[in-house]
C-alpha positions, 0 to 999 in steps of 0.5 A: 377763105377766112384768111382773105377776109381778115386781110381785107378787114385790115385795109384802110377805108381809103384803100377800100374806097379806091378799090370800089372805083376799079372794075373790069372796065377801068382803063389805064387813063382812069388809073392815072387820074386816080393816081394823080389825085393821090400823088405819092402814098407808099403805104396805100400802094402796098395795101393796093398791091396786097390785093394780088389783083392786076389793076389795083397793082398797076395803080399801086405802082403809080403811087409808090415812093421810088426812094423806097424801091430798094433792090430787096423791095424790087425782088419782093415785087418781082416774086409777087408778080409771078402769080399773074399770067405771062402778059400781066407779069410783063405789063406790071414790070414794064409799067414799073420800069416806065413809071418809077425806075426810069425816073431816078438815077439811083433806080436807073443804076439798079436796073443797069445791074440787071443784065444777069439778074436771076429774075427774068423780069429784071433782065427784061427791064434791063433790055427794055430800058436799053431799047427805050433809051434809043426809041425815045430819041435820047442819045444812048451810050455808044455801046451798041456793039457790046449790047449786040454781042451780049444779045447774039450770045444769049437770045436763043436760050433766054426766057420768052419775056426777056427774048422779046425785050432783047429783040426790041433793043436790036430793032431800035439799034438797027433803026438808028445805027446805020453802022450796025443795021446789017448786023441787026437784020442778020441776027433777026434772020438767024434767030427767025424770032417772030417771023410767023407772028400775025400782027394787027393792021397798023402795028409793026411786026417784031420780026427784025428785018421787017421791023427795021425796014418799016421803022427806017422807012417811016423816019426817011419819010419825015 
């Protein structure tokens, strides 16, 4: 207990002031507004990160200096995320990927090496990035067949957080790549992943045959 108090006492008044603005009702949009006012401040980001709390850590990610995110630093952040719940861990890594790692060629180059990382969250980021390249309409490298081979070989024994990102990648390959669409649907049928998952109204199911059919249909209507 005393250790926590001494850690808190070391925080700057700026960090304390920001923390006082964050509570259970704070939304992601609110965090973005706070981050916009701060801009980049890596030292402050690390102070917020040291709270070990979910929302301050999301804010910390927004104000980190991407140039200081070396592989060693990212490994440390990954280890720090392990104290969170399954969903929070995934959210933190996805947020880090979207707001920092995709913004810079050097960070993208690091992510490209994470397919076989010893850290599950880094493998998740690798696959989520591959999916993102496709669903955001960017022209991805012509390596769909290679990615599908890797996924077919590994998805059933992967960690759940990585499985989801692999499945998501297959989904978007199936939507945009007619040549490989049947292969993607077959993979979904074979693994049966997310087949019985209940989804909220208006949300696309993760089960690949349904996901691909719904998303292709949306695009054919437009």
